[in-house]
C-alpha positions in Angstrom: -16.5 6.1 16.0 -19.6 7.1 14.0 -19.8 5.6 10.6 -21.0 8.8 9.0 -17.8 10.7 9.8 -15.4 7.8 9.0 -14.8 8.8 5.4 -14.0 12.4 6.6 -11.5 11.1 9.1 -9.9 8.8 6.6 -9.7 11.5 4.0 -8.2 13.9 6.5 -5.6 11.4 7.6 -4.6 10.8 3.9 -4.3 14.5 3.3 -2.3 15.0 6.5 0.0 12.2 5.5 0.7 13.8 2.1 1.5 17.1 3.8 3.8 15.5 6.4 5.6 13.5 3.7 6.3 16.7 1.7 7.6 18.5 4.8 9.8 15.6 6.0 10.9 14.5 2.5 9.8 10.9 3.2 7.7 8.5 1.1 4.0 9.1 1.5 3.5 5.4 1.8 5.5 5.2 5.0 3.6 8.1 6.6 0.3 6.6 5.5 1.2 3.3 7.2 2.2 5.1 10.4 -1.1 7.1 10.3 -3.1 4.0 9.7 -1.5 2.2 12.6 -2.2 5.2 14.9 -5.8 5.4 13.6 -6.3 1.7 14.2 -5.0 1.9 17.7 -7.3 4.8 18.4 -10.4 2.7 17.5 -10.9 3.4 13.8 -12.3 0.3 12.2 -12.3 -0.4 8.4 -15.6 -0.3 6.7 -16.6 -2.6 3.8 -15.7 -0.1 1.1 -12.2 0.4 2.7 -11.6 -3.4 2.6 -12.8 -3.5 -1.0 -10.4 -0.7 -2.1 -7.5 -2.3 -0.2 -8.1 -5.7 -1.9 -8.4 -4.1 -5.3 -5.2 -2.1 -4.7 -3.4 -5.2 -3.7 -4.5 -6.9 -6.9 -3.4 -3.9 -9.1 -0.1 -3.7 -7.3 0.6 -7.4 -7.9 -0.4 -7.0 -11.6 1.9 -4.0 -12.1 4.8 -5.9 -10.5 4.2 -8.8 -12.8 4.0 -6.5 -15.8 7.5 -5.3 -15.2 9.2 -8.7 -15.4 11.7 -9.0 -18.2 10.8 -12.4 -19.8 13.9 -12.4 -22.0 16.3 -11.9 -19.0 14.5 -14.7 -17.1 15.1 -17.1 -20.0 18.8 -16.1 -20.2 19.4 -16.4 -16.4 17.2 -19.5 -15.8 20.1 -21.9 -15.0 21.9 -19.5 -12.7 18.8 -18.7 -10.7 17.7 -22.3 -10.5 21.1 -23.2 -9.0 20.4 -20.7 -6.2 17.1 -22.4 -5.4 18.4 -26.0 -5.1 
């Protein structure tokens, strides 16, 4: 696929995923994963900027998951959770 239309195709797939998720009542993430799988099988290859955004998104997602950890609860339940590990 030509590199100059790749952003247009990717943007169109993202928009189409949003519309489909609203119509079906499913999570947009599920539809985007399905659309990405289909696009990959049809020959769409990620460009450098797509890989950069994907890596950045993974880092942000990991940070946000870590920010929601309740430290006080971890201290209170440490012994119980440690018993499960060993």
